C-alpha positions as CSV (number, residue, x, y, z in Angstrom):
1,X,39.3,-31.5,4.0
2,X,38.7,-35.1,2.9
3,X,38.8,-36.0,-0.8
4,X,37.3,-39.2,-2.4
5,X,38.4,-39.1,-6.1
6,X,36.4,-42.1,-7.2
7,X,33.1,-40.7,-5.8
8,X,34.2,-37.2,-6.9
9,X,33.3,-36.2,-3.3
10,X,34.9,-33.6,-1.0
11,X,34.1,-33.1,2.7
12,X,35.1,-29.8,4.3
13,X,34.8,-28.9,7.9
14,X,35.7,-26.0,10.2
15,X,34.5,-22.6,9.0
16,X,34.0,-23.8,5.4
17,X,32.9,-21.5,2.6
18,X,32.2,-21.5,-1.1
19,X,32.3,-18.4,-3.3
20,X,30.4,-18.8,-6.6
21,X,29.2,-16.4,-9.3
22,X,26.3,-14.6,-7.7
23,X,26.5,-16.5,-4.3
24,X,28.6,-16.9,-1.2
25,X,28.0,-19.8,1.2
26,X,29.5,-20.4,4.6
27,X,28.9,-23.0,7.4
28,X,30.6,-25.5,9.7
29,X,30.7,-28.4,7.1
30,X,30.4,-28.7,3.4
31,X,29.8,-31.9,1.3
32,X,30.5,-31.2,-2.4
33,X,30.0,-33.4,-5.5
34,X,29.6,-32.4,-9.1
35,X,26.4,-30.4,-9.3
36,X,25.5,-30.8,-5.6
37,X,26.8,-28.8,-2.6
38,X,25.4,-29.5,1.0
39,X,26.2,-27.0,3.7
40,X,25.3,-27.4,7.4
41,X,25.8,-25.2,10.5
42,X,26.0,-26.2,14.2
43,X,24.5,-24.7,17.3
44,X,27.9,-23.9,18.7
45,X,29.6,-22.5,15.5
46,X,26.7,-20.8,13.9
47,X,24.1,-21.5,11.2
48,X,24.7,-22.1,7.5
49,X,24.6,-18.8,5.5
50,X,24.0,-17.9,1.9
51,X,24.5,-14.4,0.4
52,X,22.9,-13.9,-3.0
53,X,24.0,-11.0,-5.2
54,X,22.6,-9.6,-8.4
55,X,19.6,-12.0,-8.2
56,X,16.9,-9.3,-8.1
57,X,16.3,-9.8,-4.4
58,X,13.3,-11.3,-2.6
59,X,10.2,-9.8,-0.9
60,X,6.8,-8.3,-1.4
61,X,7.9,-5.4,-3.5
62,X,10.1,-7.4,-5.9
63,X,13.4,-6.5,-7.4
64,X,13.1,-2.8,-7.9
65,X,12.6,-1.8,-4.2
66,X,15.1,-4.1,-2.6
67,X,18.9,-4.1,-2.0
68,X,21.1,-6.1,-4.3
69,X,22.2,-8.6,-1.6
70,X,19.9,-11.1,0.0
71,X,21.1,-13.0,3.2
72,X,19.6,-16.4,4.0
73,X,20.3,-18.3,7.3
74,X,19.3,-21.9,7.8
75,X,20.4,-25.1,9.6
76,X,21.0,-26.8,6.2
77,X,21.5,-25.4,2.7
78,X,21.6,-27.6,-0.4
79,X,22.6,-26.3,-3.9
80,X,21.6,-28.7,-6.8
81,X,22.3,-28.1,-10.5
82,X,19.9,-29.2,-13.2
83,X,20.1,-28.8,-17.0
84,X,18.3,-25.5,-17.2
85,X,17.9,-24.5,-13.6
86,X,19.7,-24.3,-10.2
87,X,17.8,-25.2,-7.1
88,X,18.6,-24.1,-3.6
89,X,17.0,-25.8,-0.6
90,X,16.9,-24.3,2.9
91,X,15.8,-26.3,5.9
92,X,15.5,-25.6,9.7
93,X,14.1,-22.2,10.8
94,X,15.0,-20.2,7.7
95,X,15.6,-16.4,8.1
96,X,15.8,-14.0,5.1
97,X,17.0,-10.4,5.1
98,X,16.6,-8.6,1.8
99,X,16.6,-4.8,1.9
100,X,13.5,-3.6,3.9
101,X,12.1,-7.2,4.0
102,X,12.6,-9.7,6.8
103,X,11.1,-13.2,6.5
104,X,11.1,-16.4,8.6
105,X,9.8,-19.8,7.6
106,X,10.4,-23.5,8.3
107,X,11.9,-24.2,4.9
108,X,12.4,-22.4,1.6
109,X,13.3,-23.2,-2.1
110,X,14.9,-20.9,-4.6
111,X,14.8,-21.8,-8.3
112,X,17.0,-19.8,-10.7
113,X,17.6,-20.0,-14.4
114,X,21.1,-21.2,-15.4
115,X,23.5,-18.7,-17.0
116,X,23.8,-19.4,-20.7
117,X,27.1,-20.8,-21.8
118,X,27.4,-18.2,-24.5
119,X,27.5,-15.5,-21.7
120,X,30.4,-17.0,-19.8
121,X,34.1,-16.8,-20.4
122,X,36.2,-19.9,-21.1
123,X,37.6,-19.9,-17.5
124,X,34.0,-19.7,-16.1
125,X,32.5,-22.6,-18.2
126,X,32.7,-25.1,-15.4
127,X,31.7,-22.7,-12.6
128,X,28.4,-23.2,-10.7
129,X,26.5,-19.9,-11.2
130,X,23.3,-18.8,-9.6
131,X,21.7,-17.0,-12.5
132,X,18.5,-15.0,-12.4
133,X,16.1,-16.0,-9.6
134,X,12.9,-17.5,-11.2
135,X,10.8,-17.9,-8.0
136,X,11.1,-18.5,-4.3
137,X,8.8,-20.7,-2.3
138,X,8.7,-20.4,1.5
139,X,6.7,-22.9,3.6
140,X,5.7,-23.5,7.2
141,X,4.8,-20.7,9.5
142,X,5.9,-17.9,7.1
143,X,6.2,-14.4,8.5
144,X,7.1,-11.4,6.4
145,X,7.8,-7.9,7.9
146,X,8.3,-4.8,5.9
147,X,7.9,-1.1,6.9
148,X,5.6,-2.0,9.9
149,X,3.4,-4.3,7.8
150,X,3.3,-8.0,8.8
151,X,2.1,-10.8,6.5
152,X,1.7,-14.4,7.7
153,X,0.7,-17.6,5.9
154,X,1.6,-21.3,5.5
155,X,3.1,-20.8,2.0
156,X,4.4,-17.8,0.0
157,X,5.6,-17.9,-3.6
158,X,7.7,-14.9,-4.7
159,X,8.2,-14.0,-8.4
160,X,10.9,-11.3,-8.2
161,X,11.0,-10.4,-11.9
162,X,7.3,-9.8,-11.9
163,X,7.4,-8.0,-8.5
164,X,4.7,-10.1,-6.9
165,X,4.1,-12.6,-4.2
166,X,1.2,-15.1,-3.7
167,X,0.2,-16.1,-0.1
168,X,-1.9,-19.2,0.5
169,X,-2.8,-21.2,3.6
170,X,-4.6,-18.9,6.0
171,X,-2.9,-15.7,4.8
172,X,-3.1,-12.6,7.0
173,X,-1.8,-9.1,6.7
174,X,-1.6,-6.7,9.7
175,X,-1.0,-3.0,9.2
176,X,-1.3,-1.1,12.5
177,X,-4.8,-1.9,13.8
178,X,-6.0,-3.0,10.3
179,X,-6.1,-6.8,10.0
180,X,-6.9,-8.5,6.6
181,X,-7.6,-12.3,6.2
182,X,-8.7,-14.2,3.1
183,X,-8.3,-17.4,1.0
184,X,-5.5,-16.2,-1.4
185,X,-3.5,-12.9,-1.3
186,X,-1.4,-11.5,-4.1
187,X,1.0,-8.7,-3.1
188,X,2.5,-6.3,-5.6
189,X,4.2,-2.9,-5.2
190,X,1.9,-0.8,-3.1
191,X,-1.0,-3.1,-4.0
192,X,-2.6,-6.2,-2.3
193,X,-5.3,-8.2,-3.9
194,X,-7.1,-10.6,-1.5
195,X,-9.8,-13.0,-2.7
196,X,-12.2,-15.3,-0.8
197,X,-14.9,-17.8,-1.4
198,X,-18.6,-18.0,-0.4
199,X,-17.9,-20.0,2.8
200,X,-14.5,-18.3,3.4
201,X,-14.9,-14.6,2.5
202,X,-12.3,-11.8,2.8
203,X,-12.5,-10.3,6.3
204,X,-11.0,-6.9,7.3
205,X,-10.9,-5.5,10.8
206,X,-10.4,-1.8,10.7
207,X,-10.1,0.9,13.4
208,X,-13.1,1.8,15.5
209,X,-15.7,4.2,14.0
210,X,-17.5,6.7,16.2
211,X,-21.2,6.0,17.1
212,X,-23.3,7.5,14.3
213,X,-26.6,6.5,15.9
214,X,-29.5,8.3,17.6
215,X,-29.6,10.1,20.9
216,X,-32.0,8.6,23.4
217,X,-34.6,11.4,23.1
218,X,-36.2,13.6,20.4
219,X,-34.1,16.8,20.2
220,X,-35.8,20.2,20.5
221,X,-34.6,23.7,21.5
222,X,-35.3,22.8,25.1
223,X,-33.1,19.7,24.9
224,X,-30.0,21.4,23.7
225,X,-28.3,21.0,27.1
226,X,-29.1,17.3,27.5
227,X,-26.2,15.0,27.1
228,X,-26.2,12.4,24.3
229,X,-26.1,8.7,25.0
230,X,-22.6,7.3,24.4
231,X,-22.4,3.8,22.8
232,X,-19.2,1.8,23.3
233,X,-17.3,1.7,20.0
234,X,-16.3,-1.5,18.3
235,X,-13.9,-2.4,15.5
236,X,-15.2,-1.9,12.0
237,X,-15.5,-5.4,10.4
238,X,-15.8,-5.7,6.6
239,X,-16.4,-8.9,4.6
240,X,-16.4,-9.4,0.8
241,X,-15.4,-11.8,-1.9
242,X,-12.6,-9.6,-3.3
243,X,-10.4,-6.8,-1.8
244,X,-7.8,-4.5,-3.3
245,X,-5.6,-2.7,-0.8
246,X,-3.8,0.2,-2.4
247,X,-1.0,2.0,-0.6
248,X,-0.7,5.7,-1.4
249,X,1.7,8.3,0.0
250,X,-0.8,9.8,2.5
251,X,-3.5,7.2,2.7
252,X,-4.5,3.5,2.3
253,X,-7.5,2.6,0.1
254,X,-9.4,-0.6,0.8
255,X,-11.6,-1.4,-2.2
256,X,-14.1,-4.2,-1.5
257,X,-16.3,-5.9,-4.2
258,X,-18.9,-8.7,-4.3
259,X,-21.2,-9.4,-1.4
260,X,-19.9,-6.6,0.8
261,X,-21.0,-6.4,4.4
262,X,-20.0,-3.9,7.1
263,X,-20.5,-4.1,10.8
264,X,-19.5,-1.1,12.9
265,X,-20.5,0.8,16.0
266,X,-24.3,1.1,15.7
267,X,-24.2,0.6,12.0
268,X,-24.6,-2.3,9.5
269,X,-24.2,-1.9,5.8
270,X,-24.6,-4.1,2.7
271,X,-23.7,-3.1,-0.9
272,X,-22.0,-4.2,-4.1
273,X,-18.8,-2.1,-3.7
274,X,-17.2,-0.4,-0.8
275,X,-14.3,2.0,-0.6
276,X,-12.7,2.6,2.8
277,X,-10.1,5.4,3.0
278,X,-7.7,5.4,6.0
279,X,-4.9,7.8,6.9
280,X,-2.0,7.6,9.3
281,X,-3.2,8.7,12.7
282,X,-2.0,12.2,13.5
283,X,0.3,12.7,16.4
284,X,0.3,9.0,17.2
285,X,3.1,7.7,19.5
286,X,5.7,5.6,17.7
287,X,4.7,2.5,19.6
288,X,0.9,3.2,19.5
289,X,-1.3,0.2,18.6
290,X,-3.5,2.2,16.2
291,X,-1.6,3.3,13.2
292,X,-4.6,4.1,10.9
293,X,-7.8,6.1,11.4
294,X,-10.9,6.0,9.3
295,X,-11.4,9.1,7.1
296,X,-14.2,8.1,4.8
297,X,-16.3,5.2,3.7
298,X,-18.2,5.1,0.4
299,X,-20.7,2.4,-0.4
300,X,-21.9,2.0,-4.0
301,X,-24.9,0.2,-5.7
302,X,-27.8,-1.5,-3.8
303,X,-26.8,0.2,-0.5
304,X,-28.7,-0.9,2.6
305,X,-27.9,0.7,6.0
306,X,-29.4,-0.5,9.3
307,X,-28.8,1.9,12.1
308,X,-30.4,2.1,15.5
309,X,-34.1,1.6,14.6
310,X,-34.0,2.9,11.1
311,X,-33.1,1.6,7.7
312,X,-31.8,3.5,4.6
313,X,-31.4,2.6,1.0
314,X,-29.6,4.4,-1.9
315,X,-27.4,4.0,-4.8
316,X,-24.5,5.6,-3.0
317,X,-23.7,6.3,0.7
318,X,-20.8,8.4,2.1
319,X,-20.0,7.8,5.7
320,X,-17.8,10.5,7.3
321,X,-17.0,9.5,10.9
322,X,-15.1,12.6,11.9
323,X,-17.9,14.9,10.7
324,X,-20.5,12.6,12.2
325,X,-22.8,12.3,9.2
326,X,-24.0,9.9,6.5
327,X,-24.9,11.2,3.0
328,X,-27.2,9.1,0.8
329,X,-27.6,9.8,-2.9
330,X,-29.6,8.3,-5.8
331,X,-33.2,7.2,-4.9
332,X,-32.4,7.7,-1.2
333,X,-35.0,6.5,1.3
334,X,-34.9,6.4,5.1
335,X,-37.6,4.5,7.1
336,X,-38.1,4.5,10.9
337,X,-41.0,4.0,13.3
338,X,-42.0,7.7,12.8
339,X,-42.3,7.7,9.1
340,X,-40.5,7.8,5.7
341,X,-38.3,10.3,3.9
342,X,-37.1,10.0,0.3
343,X,-35.4,12.2,-2.3
344,X,-32.3,12.4,-4.4
345,X,-30.0,13.2,-1.4
346,X,-30.5,12.7,2.3
347,X,-28.0,13.8,5.0
348,X,-28.2,12.1,8.4
349,X,-26.5,13.6,11.4
350,X,-24.8,11.8,14.3
351,X,-26.9,11.6,17.5
352,X,-29.8,13.6,16.0
353,X,-33.3,12.6,14.9
354,X,-33.2,14.9,11.9
355,X,-32.2,14.7,8.3
356,X,-31.8,17.1,5.4
357,X,-33.9,15.8,2.4
358,X,-33.1,17.2,-1.1
359,X,-34.7,16.7,-4.5
360,X,-33.0,16.8,-7.8
361,X,-30.8,14.3,-9.6
362,X,-31.0,13.0,-13.2
363,X,-34.6,11.9,-12.7
364,X,-35.8,15.0,-11.0
365,X,-36.7,13.2,-7.8
366,X,-38.9,15.3,-5.3
367,X,-38.2,15.5,-1.6
368,X,-41.0,13.6,0.2
369,X,-41.8,13.1,3.9
370,X,-44.4,10.7,5.1
């Protein structure tokens, strides 16, 4: 230890550590002055480390879902005291471990409110206390992992007390085979809100959906033994201006609004709102790439479907991949080269040139075939 009384400076080296109210720091060297502490690690002796306690934690799910302790590793850690706040700066490949959340970034800043003097004892008045964490900003190649979900962006701002995080700079969330990109993402407990712009919409790549198109011939009783034509499946791609991704115990709901477009195997859809329900894939291997499977897709308002030589319009469309059918409701119309069918409800079947046309509904629509 080297002390410089005039400069009020102390230099410590060799497994140095500082224990403060709410924080513990350790590293190879420490440079300490009133209101400022700089700590550095070395490649040989290990990186600088900070353990925060009773700060509410970090992460996507905020304070309530995380452990009390948060461990931060970096090449350099600087603690700086201000009149109403304490700032902590981390530089050089920052790693954070906080409960179920792990994060890496190039640098990070933690801002906390100072502990009020009225809440301290006489012996603690001169102590440097961490206080309640106000926000955390991570920058530069940020990567967050939690329960198999991975989020990446150039910047993430955490607000632990509000239990939310905002991702900017090419944000991306990967959950199994589902991939979500957008302009700005806001993550809350079991909820993600992703927004885009006209020239940079929200894009979601979902698991493959089975071919819901025609067979290559007109079915009849004599054709029952003929095989259907298989079309190579492709990922289901959805774009919109806004997406809410809701995590539920047994399923994940993707709710798209504004300028929604869907491209899937032998199927294109446009509508005003789209709900996609996915479930964990049954009997999937632990290391399997596909963690989700499509259970149901519901399109609402101004629905237009283009599918293998036919078009369909309706106020609502329900697509059920496993059952191999599409149900249209509300002024439903299907057109192809052979004619036109309309009614209150139309049911289209996978690989078949047939449909069930039903009348009814609030306006008493008749079933019509042309």
